[in-house]
C-alpha positions as CSV (number, residue, x, y, z in Angstrom):
1,M,13.6,19.1,-33.1
2,K,17.4,18.8,-32.3
3,I,18.7,16.0,-30.0
4,R,20.0,18.7,-27.7
5,D,16.5,19.9,-27.1
6,L,15.4,16.5,-25.6
7,R,15.6,16.0,-21.9
8,I,18.6,14.0,-20.6
9,G,16.3,11.3,-19.3
10,T,14.6,11.1,-22.7
11,R,17.9,10.9,-24.5
12,L,19.2,8.2,-22.2
13,G,15.9,6.3,-22.6
14,V,16.1,6.5,-26.4
15,G,19.7,5.5,-26.3
16,F,19.0,2.4,-24.2
17,F,16.0,1.6,-26.3
18,V,18.1,1.7,-29.5
19,V,20.7,-0.5,-27.9
20,L,18.1,-3.0,-26.8
21,L,16.4,-2.8,-30.2
22,L,19.7,-3.5,-31.9
23,A,20.3,-6.4,-29.5
24,T,16.8,-7.7,-30.2
25,I,17.3,-7.4,-33.9
26,S,20.6,-9.3,-33.7
27,S,19.0,-12.0,-31.6
28,C,16.1,-12.3,-33.9
29,V,18.4,-12.5,-37.0
30,G,20.5,-15.1,-35.2
31,L,17.5,-17.2,-34.3
32,W,16.1,-16.8,-37.8
33,R,19.4,-18.1,-39.3
34,L,19.6,-20.9,-36.8
35,N,16.1,-21.9,-37.6
36,E,17.0,-21.8,-41.3
37,V,20.0,-24.0,-40.7
38,A,18.0,-26.4,-38.8
39,E,15.2,-26.5,-41.4
40,S,17.8,-26.9,-44.2
41,T,19.4,-29.7,-42.2
42,R,16.1,-31.5,-41.8
43,N,15.2,-31.0,-45.4
44,M,18.5,-32.1,-46.8
45,M,19.4,-34.9,-44.4
46,R,16.1,-36.6,-43.7
47,E,15.7,-38.5,-47.0
48,P,19.4,-39.1,-47.8
49,L,20.1,-40.5,-44.3
50,M,17.1,-42.7,-44.5
51,K,18.1,-44.0,-47.9
52,E,21.7,-44.6,-46.7
53,R,20.5,-46.5,-43.6
54,M,18.1,-48.6,-45.7
55,T,20.7,-49.3,-48.3
56,E,23.1,-50.4,-45.6
57,E,20.4,-52.6,-44.1
58,W,19.7,-54.0,-47.5
59,Y,23.4,-54.9,-47.9
60,H,23.6,-56.6,-44.5
61,I,20.4,-58.6,-45.2
62,T,22.0,-59.7,-48.5
63,F,25.2,-60.6,-46.8
64,A,23.3,-62.7,-44.3
65,G,21.4,-64.4,-47.2
66,L,24.6,-65.3,-48.9
67,K,25.9,-67.0,-45.8
68,R,22.7,-68.8,-45.4
69,Q,22.8,-69.9,-49.0
70,L,26.4,-71.1,-48.7
71,A,25.4,-73.1,-45.6
72,I,22.6,-74.8,-47.4
73,V,24.8,-75.7,-50.4
74,K,27.7,-77.0,-48.3
75,S,25.3,-79.0,-46.1
76,G,24.4,-82.6,-47.0
77,D,21.0,-82.3,-45.3
78,P,18.2,-81.5,-47.8
79,S,15.9,-80.4,-45.0
80,L,18.2,-77.5,-44.2
81,A,16.7,-75.5,-47.1
82,D,13.2,-75.9,-45.6
83,F,14.6,-74.8,-42.2
84,F,15.9,-71.5,-43.7
85,S,13.0,-70.9,-46.0
86,E,11.1,-68.7,-43.5
87,D,14.2,-66.5,-42.9
88,A,14.7,-66.2,-46.7
89,K,11.0,-65.2,-47.2
90,S,11.1,-62.5,-44.5
91,S,14.5,-61.2,-45.8
92,T,13.1,-61.0,-49.3
93,A,9.9,-59.2,-48.1
94,R,12.0,-56.6,-46.1
95,I,14.3,-56.1,-49.2
96,N,11.2,-55.5,-51.3
97,D,10.0,-52.9,-48.9
98,I,13.4,-51.1,-48.9
99,Q,13.6,-51.3,-52.6
100,K,10.1,-49.9,-53.0
101,Y,10.9,-47.0,-50.6
102,I,14.2,-46.1,-52.3
103,E,12.6,-46.2,-55.7
104,G,10.0,-43.7,-54.6
105,H,12.7,-41.2,-53.4
106,L,15.3,-41.2,-56.1
107,L,16.6,-37.7,-56.8
108,N,18.8,-37.7,-59.9
109,D,19.8,-39.8,-62.9
110,K,23.0,-41.1,-61.4
111,E,21.1,-42.4,-58.4
112,K,18.5,-44.0,-60.7
113,E,21.1,-45.6,-62.8
114,L,22.9,-47.2,-59.8
115,F,19.5,-48.3,-58.4
116,Q,18.6,-50.0,-61.7
117,T,21.9,-51.8,-61.7
118,V,21.2,-53.1,-58.2
119,G,17.8,-54.2,-59.2
120,A,19.0,-56.0,-62.3
121,A,21.8,-57.7,-60.3
122,R,19.2,-58.7,-57.7
123,K,16.9,-60.3,-60.3
124,R,19.8,-62.4,-61.7
125,Y,20.9,-63.3,-58.1
126,L,17.4,-64.4,-57.1
127,S,16.9,-66.4,-60.3
128,N,20.1,-68.4,-59.8
129,R,19.4,-68.8,-56.0
130,D,15.9,-70.3,-56.7
131,L,17.5,-72.8,-59.1
132,V,20.1,-73.8,-56.5
133,M,17.5,-74.2,-53.8
134,Q,15.2,-76.2,-56.1
135,A,18.1,-78.6,-57.1
136,K,19.1,-78.9,-53.4
137,K,15.5,-79.9,-52.4
138,E,15.4,-82.5,-55.2
139,G,18.8,-83.9,-54.2
140,R,20.5,-83.1,-57.5
141,N,23.8,-82.3,-55.8
142,D,25.9,-82.4,-59.1
143,E,23.7,-79.8,-60.6
144,V,23.8,-77.8,-57.4
145,A,27.6,-77.6,-57.6
146,K,27.4,-76.4,-61.2
147,L,24.7,-73.8,-60.4
148,F,26.6,-72.6,-57.4
149,E,29.6,-71.9,-59.5
150,Q,27.4,-69.5,-61.5
151,F,25.8,-68.2,-58.3
152,T,29.1,-67.0,-56.8
153,P,29.9,-64.3,-59.5
154,L,26.3,-63.3,-59.6
155,S,26.3,-62.7,-55.8
156,E,29.5,-60.8,-56.0
157,A,28.1,-58.6,-58.7
158,Y,25.0,-58.1,-56.6
159,K,27.1,-57.1,-53.6
160,K,29.2,-54.8,-55.7
161,S,26.2,-53.0,-57.1
162,Q,24.9,-52.6,-53.6
163,L,28.2,-51.2,-52.3
164,D,28.3,-48.8,-55.2
165,F,24.8,-47.6,-54.4
166,L,25.6,-47.4,-50.7
167,N,28.8,-45.4,-51.4
168,F,26.8,-43.0,-53.5
169,Q,24.3,-42.5,-50.7
170,K,27.2,-41.8,-48.3
171,D,28.8,-39.4,-50.7
172,T,25.4,-37.6,-51.0
173,V,25.1,-37.3,-47.2
174,N,28.7,-36.0,-47.0
175,T,28.0,-33.4,-49.7
176,L,24.8,-32.3,-47.9
177,S,26.7,-32.1,-44.6
178,V,29.3,-29.8,-46.3
179,E,26.4,-27.6,-47.6
180,V,24.9,-27.4,-44.1
181,D,28.3,-26.5,-42.7
182,A,28.5,-23.8,-45.3
183,I,25.1,-22.4,-44.4
184,A,26.0,-22.5,-40.7
185,E,29.2,-20.7,-41.4
186,S,27.5,-18.0,-43.5
187,S,24.9,-17.6,-40.8
188,K,27.7,-17.2,-38.2
189,R,29.4,-14.6,-40.4
190,L,26.1,-12.7,-40.8
191,V,25.4,-12.7,-37.1
192,L,28.9,-11.6,-36.3
193,S,28.7,-8.8,-38.9
194,L,25.4,-7.6,-37.4
195,I,26.9,-7.7,-33.9
196,G,29.8,-5.7,-35.1
197,L,27.5,-3.2,-36.9
198,F,25.3,-2.9,-33.8
199,I,28.3,-2.5,-31.5
200,L,29.6,0.3,-33.8
201,S,26.2,1.9,-33.9
202,G,25.8,1.6,-30.2
203,G,29.2,3.1,-29.6
204,M,28.5,6.1,-31.9
205,L,25.2,6.6,-30.2
206,A,26.8,6.4,-26.7
207,W,29.5,8.8,-27.8
208,S,27.0,11.3,-29.2
209,L,24.8,11.1,-26.1
210,T,27.8,11.5,-23.8
211,R,29.1,14.5,-25.7
212,S,25.6,16.1,-25.8
213,I,25.6,15.9,-21.9
214,T,29.2,16.5,-20.9
215,Q,30.0,19.4,-23.3
216,P,27.3,21.7,-21.8
217,I,28.1,20.6,-18.3
218,S,31.8,21.4,-18.9
219,Y,30.8,24.8,-20.2
220,A,28.6,25.4,-17.2
221,L,31.5,24.4,-14.9
222,E,33.9,26.8,-16.6
223,L,31.3,29.6,-16.2
224,T,30.8,28.7,-12.5
225,R,34.5,28.9,-11.8
226,R,34.7,32.4,-13.4
227,V,31.8,33.5,-11.2
228,A,33.6,32.0,-8.2
229,D,36.7,34.1,-9.1
230,G,34.5,37.2,-9.2
231,D,34.4,37.6,-13.0
232,L,30.8,38.4,-14.0
233,T,31.6,39.7,-17.4
234,A,31.3,36.4,-19.3
235,K,28.6,36.1,-22.0
236,I,26.5,32.9,-21.5
237,D,25.1,31.4,-24.7
238,V,22.3,28.8,-24.4
239,H,21.7,26.5,-27.4
240,A,19.7,23.6,-25.9
241,K,16.4,23.2,-24.1
242,D,17.3,20.1,-22.0
243,E,18.4,20.1,-18.3
244,T,21.9,21.4,-19.3
245,G,20.2,24.2,-21.2
246,Q,18.0,24.9,-18.2
247,L,21.2,24.9,-16.0
248,L,22.9,27.4,-18.3
249,T,19.8,29.6,-18.3
250,A,19.6,29.5,-14.5
251,L,23.4,30.3,-14.4
252,K,22.8,33.2,-16.8
253,E,20.0,34.5,-14.6
254,M,22.1,34.1,-11.5
255,T,24.9,36.1,-13.0
256,S,22.6,38.8,-14.1
257,N,21.0,38.9,-10.6
258,L,24.5,39.0,-9.0
259,V,25.4,42.0,-11.2
260,N,22.3,43.8,-10.2
261,I,22.9,43.0,-6.5
262,I,26.5,44.1,-6.6
263,S,25.5,47.3,-8.3
264,Q,22.9,47.9,-5.7
265,V,25.3,47.1,-2.8
266,R,27.8,49.6,-4.2
267,T,25.2,52.2,-4.2
268,T,23.8,51.3,-0.8
269,T,27.2,51.2,1.0
270,G,27.7,54.9,0.4
271,T,24.2,55.6,1.7
272,I,24.9,53.4,4.8
273,A,28.1,55.3,5.6
274,S,26.3,58.7,5.6
275,E,23.2,57.5,7.5
276,S,25.2,55.8,10.3
277,T,26.4,59.3,11.5
278,Q,22.8,60.5,11.8
279,I,21.8,57.3,13.6
280,A,24.5,58.0,16.3
281,R,23.1,61.5,16.8
282,G,19.6,60.2,17.2
283,N,20.7,57.6,19.7
284,L,22.0,60.4,22.0
285,D,18.6,62.1,22.0
286,L,16.9,58.8,22.6
287,S,19.1,58.1,25.6
288,S,17.9,61.3,27.4
289,R,14.2,60.6,26.8
290,T,14.7,57.0,28.0
291,E,16.0,58.2,31.4
292,Q,13.0,60.5,31.9
293,Q,10.6,57.6,31.1
294,A,12.4,55.4,33.6
295,S,11.8,57.9,36.4
296,T,8.1,58.1,35.6
297,L,7.7,54.3,35.6
298,E,9.2,54.1,39.1
299,Q,6.5,56.4,40.5
300,T,3.8,54.5,38.8
301,A,5.1,51.2,40.2
302,S,4.9,52.6,43.8
303,S,1.3,53.6,43.3
304,M,0.3,50.2,41.9
305,D,1.8,48.5,45.0
306,S,-0.5,50.4,47.3
307,L,-3.5,49.6,45.1
308,T,-2.6,45.9,45.2
309,L,-2.6,45.8,49.0
310,T,-6.1,47.3,49.2
311,V,-7.6,44.9,46.7
312,K,-6.0,42.0,48.5
313,R,-7.8,43.0,51.8
314,N,-11.1,43.3,49.9
315,A,-10.6,39.8,48.5
316,E,-9.9,38.3,51.9
317,N,-13.1,39.8,53.4
318,A,-15.2,38.6,50.4
319,G,-13.7,35.1,50.9
320,Q,-14.8,35.0,54.6
321,A,-18.3,36.1,53.7
322,N,-18.4,33.5,51.0
323,S,-17.5,30.8,53.6
324,L,-20.3,31.9,55.9
325,A,-22.8,31.9,53.1
326,I,-21.8,28.4,52.1
327,N,-22.3,27.1,55.7
328,A,-25.7,28.7,55.9
329,S,-26.6,27.2,52.5
330,E,-25.6,23.8,53.7
331,V,-27.7,24.1,56.9
332,A,-30.7,25.3,54.8
333,I,-30.3,22.4,52.4
334,S,-30.2,20.0,55.3
335,G,-33.4,21.5,56.8
336,G,-35.1,21.3,53.3
337,T,-34.1,17.6,53.1
338,V,-35.7,16.9,56.6
339,M,-38.9,18.7,55.6
340,S,-39.0,16.7,52.4
341,E,-38.8,13.5,54.4
342,V,-41.6,14.7,56.8
343,V,-43.8,15.5,53.8
344,D,-43.2,12.0,52.4
345,T,-44.0,10.5,55.8
346,M,-47.3,12.5,56.2
347,S,-48.2,11.5,52.7
348,S,-47.6,7.8,53.5
349,I,-49.8,8.1,56.7
350,N,-52.6,9.8,54.7
351,N,-52.5,7.0,52.1
352,S,-52.6,4.3,54.8
353,S,-55.5,6.0,56.5
354,K,-57.5,6.1,53.3
355,R,-56.7,2.5,52.8
356,I,-58.1,1.7,56.3
357,V,-61.3,3.6,55.5
358,D,-61.7,1.5,52.4
359,I,-61.2,-1.7,54.4
360,I,-63.7,-0.6,57.1
361,S,-66.2,0.1,54.3
362,V,-65.7,-3.4,53.1
363,I,-66.2,-4.8,56.7
364,D,-69.4,-2.7,57.0
365,G,-70.7,-4.1,53.8
366,I,-70.0,-7.6,54.9
367,A,-71.8,-7.0,58.2
368,F,-74.8,-5.6,56.4
369,Q,-75.0,-8.6,54.1
370,T,-74.5,-10.9,57.1
371,N,-77.5,-9.2,58.9
372,I,-79.7,-9.7,55.8
373,L,-78.6,-13.4,55.5
374,A,-79.4,-13.9,59.3
375,L,-82.8,-12.3,58.8
376,N,-83.6,-14.5,55.9
377,A,-82.4,-17.5,58.0
378,A,-84.7,-16.5,60.9
379,V,-87.7,-16.3,58.5
380,E,-86.9,-19.7,57.1
381,A,-86.6,-21.1,60.6
382,A,-90.0,-19.7,61.6
383,R,-91.5,-21.4,58.6
384,A,-89.9,-24.7,59.6
385,G,-91.7,-24.5,62.9
386,E,-90.4,-26.6,65.8
387,Q,-87.6,-28.2,63.7
388,G,-86.1,-24.8,62.8
389,R,-86.2,-23.3,66.3
390,G,-82.6,-24.0,67.1
391,F,-81.5,-22.6,63.8
392,A,-83.6,-19.5,64.5
393,V,-81.7,-18.9,67.7
394,V,-78.4,-19.2,65.9
395,A,-79.6,-16.8,63.2
396,T,-80.7,-14.3,65.8
397,E,-77.2,-14.4,67.4
398,V,-75.5,-14.0,64.1
399,R,-77.8,-11.1,63.3
400,S,-76.9,-9.5,66.6
401,L,-73.2,-9.9,65.9
402,A,-73.5,-8.5,62.4
403,Q,-75.3,-5.4,63.8
404,R,-72.6,-4.9,66.5
405,S,-69.9,-5.3,63.8
406,A,-71.6,-2.7,61.6
407,S,-71.8,-0.3,64.5
408,A,-68.1,-0.8,65.4
409,A,-67.1,-0.4,61.8
410,K,-69.0,2.8,61.6
411,E,-67.4,4.2,64.7
412,I,-63.9,3.2,63.4
413,K,-64.7,4.8,60.0
414,D,-65.7,8.0,61.7
415,L,-62.5,8.1,63.7
416,I,-60.3,7.3,60.7
417,S,-62.1,9.9,58.6
418,D,-61.4,12.5,61.3
419,S,-57.7,11.3,61.4
420,V,-57.5,11.6,57.6
421,E,-58.7,15.1,57.7
422,K,-56.2,16.1,60.4
423,V,-53.4,14.3,58.4
424,E,-54.3,16.1,55.3
425,A,-54.3,19.4,57.1
426,G,-50.9,18.5,58.6
427,T,-49.6,17.6,55.2
428,K,-50.6,20.9,53.7
429,L,-48.8,22.7,56.6
430,V,-45.7,20.5,56.0
431,D,-45.9,21.3,52.3
432,Q,-46.0,25.0,53.0
433,A,-43.0,24.6,55.4
434,G,-41.1,22.6,52.7
435,S,-41.8,25.3,50.1
436,T,-40.6,28.0,52.6
437,M,-37.4,26.0,53.3
438,Q,-36.8,25.6,49.6
439,A,-37.2,29.3,49.1
440,I,-34.8,29.9,51.9
441,V,-32.3,27.4,50.3
442,E,-32.6,29.1,47.0
443,S,-32.1,32.6,48.5
444,I,-29.0,31.4,50.5
445,G,-27.7,29.7,47.3
446,S,-28.1,33.0,45.4
447,V,-26.2,34.8,48.2
448,T,-23.5,32.2,48.0
449,N,-23.2,32.5,44.2
450,I,-23.0,36.3,44.5
451,M,-20.3,36.1,47.2
452,G,-18.5,33.5,45.1
453,E,-18.6,35.9,42.1
454,I,-17.4,38.7,44.3
455,T,-14.5,36.5,45.5
456,I,-13.6,35.4,42.0
457,A,-13.7,39.0,40.8
458,S,-11.5,40.1,43.6
459,Q,-9.0,37.4,42.8
460,E,-9.1,38.4,39.1
461,Q,-8.5,42.0,40.2
462,I,-5.5,40.9,42.2
463,S,-4.2,38.9,39.3
464,G,-4.7,41.8,36.9
465,I,-3.1,44.3,39.2
466,E,-0.2,42.0,39.7
467,Q,0.2,41.6,36.0
468,V,0.1,45.4,35.7
469,N,2.8,45.6,38.4
470,Q,4.8,43.0,36.6
471,A,4.3,44.8,33.2
472,I,5.4,48.1,34.9
473,R,8.5,46.4,36.3
474,L,9.2,44.9,32.9
475,M,8.8,48.3,31.3
476,D,11.2,49.7,33.9
477,D,13.7,47.0,33.2
478,A,13.2,47.5,29.5
479,T,13.7,51.2,29.8
480,Q,17.0,50.6,31.7
481,Q,18.0,48.1,29.0
482,N,16.9,50.6,26.3
483,A,19.3,53.1,27.8
484,A,22.1,50.6,27.7
485,L,21.1,49.5,24.1
486,V,21.1,53.1,23.0
487,E,24.7,53.4,24.0
488,Q,25.4,50.1,22.2
489,A,23.5,51.4,19.2
490,A,25.8,54.4,19.0
491,A,28.8,52.0,19.0
492,A,27.0,49.8,16.5
493,A,26.4,52.8,14.2
494,Q,30.2,53.5,14.2
495,T,30.8,49.8,13.5
496,L,28.2,49.9,10.7
497,Q,30.0,52.7,9.1
498,D,33.3,50.7,9.3
499,Q,31.5,47.6,7.9
500,A,30.0,49.6,5.0
501,K,33.5,50.8,4.0
502,S,34.8,47.2,4.2
503,L,31.8,45.9,2.2
504,A,32.4,48.5,-0.5
505,T,36.0,47.2,-0.7
506,E,34.9,43.6,-1.0
507,V,32.3,44.3,-3.6
508,N,34.9,46.1,-5.8
509,L,36.6,42.8,-6.2
510,F,33.8,41.7,-8.7
511,K,34.2,42.6,-12.3
512,V,31.0,44.0,-13.7
513,K,30.2,45.4,-17.2
514,V,29.6,49.1,-17.0
């Protein structure tokens, strides 16, 4: 697949990806080289710097010990040696540690040789120092002076060997520093070279992508200008499948379609010129028929006006009848409502009468039981003899009252029963009257509905006839307009003929392959 076949978005995405990839590679290489420089610095400088610092510390401790030794020798106080003995021991211990560390990290023969020289000088120095200190403690000052004369050159030799070893360590550190600088410089050159290479590659990629996009667009622009100038003879070659290739393909199809359209227009303009004459002749015939149609429509409109007046009068009469039917319906409904209330009242009276009968039955039962109780009381009073005589009189009166209550209750019950029968008969009559009123209400309602439908139908007829009238008027207006339009069409046909000639002239400006 060629790069020109890729979509512009894909190409730009690939281009940016490559640029970002190159930038990432450059950054990674730079980080790798920086890490390498840092690692080299740590590896090369850690031990040499440590040995240099320890050697310098060794030298300072030795220098302080020499001053301390000189003070002891010059002092006339023998106890001064004991005073500095702890400092001397700690200094000796520290030097032993330093010497042990350095001895374990010696790197080459030169360093080992210098270290051995320092060690030998230290042994001689310590041996003479111990003799001086012993003589000083014992008070042998003359011997101290002689020993100190030997101590001075030994201490100088010891210091010189330390300085030589210290200078060697400093030279080593300086040499390693130069090597680190060289590595850093080479890393910088490598990174700069990569950056230059990546910039060059990115520039070439950008130039290639830009050319792959601008070149087809320039070609398409040139073709578009030729089409705008009326030149449709250009041959369009498409070599890519991206958006520019699609643009050129669309331009090629557009040019082909324009060629076909112009060819058809040239053919059609001649046909239009010949047909426009026939259109003008047809318009004259159409104008005559349109005038006849307008006369017929005027007569039809007059007849429809008379029909409209008749239907309106029918609708008004139906509306009045509908109003009367509605009033009758309202009166019947009111009568039906009153009859319903009468039925409800009669039913309530009937229920109350039945309730009274039930109550009278209860009273009659109570009177009967009272009579029996009074009879039993009289019997018991008779058995009691003289003592129950007064009670017997009372029982007789109670029995008499109970019999009178039972008789009255029976009469009331008979009267109420007769009233209940009459109320039930009245209720039936009222029910029949209510049913009759309901039938009357329903009949009047049916009449009202029918009259309402007649009224609505009459209104709809009026509306329909008015619409027909309006349509006829519109047809009349349209016919008049058609007559005017026919005349305009005749003029337009002439104009069309002129425009066809003008269009043919304009189309001839385009250059088309024959």
